[in-house]
C-alpha positions, 0 to 999 in steps of 0.5 A: 493578810497574805495574798492568794499565792502567799498562803502558809500552805504554800510556804517552805516553813510550813509543815502539815500537822497530823492527828492520831485517832486510834491507830491511824493518822489523819492530816489536819487542816492546820499547819505548823510554822517552823519559822514562828514555832506555832500552829497556824490556820489554813488561810494564814500568812506572814512576812517571812513567807518563802516559796516552797522548794522542790528538793531531791536527794540524788546522791550516790549513797541514796541510790546504793541504799535503794539498790540494797532495799530492792535486792532485799525485797527480791531475795524475800520474794523468791524465798516465799515461793 
């Protein structure tokens, strides 16, 4: 069993599972382990646990895409008035 901090929900390998009901998606209380390639419960844990790492995309290409998106929104907004 995993310790209090080393739960699957705090692991970098774990991804949230979503359920679809009608036309909406809901986050499930179950997770999917990309390392073991199987669904797991909220209290699961394993030997391959790795701390979740906060990642940011600060590349120039990403900033150019965001700038283009903002300009498109501004053009759309001024065209609607």
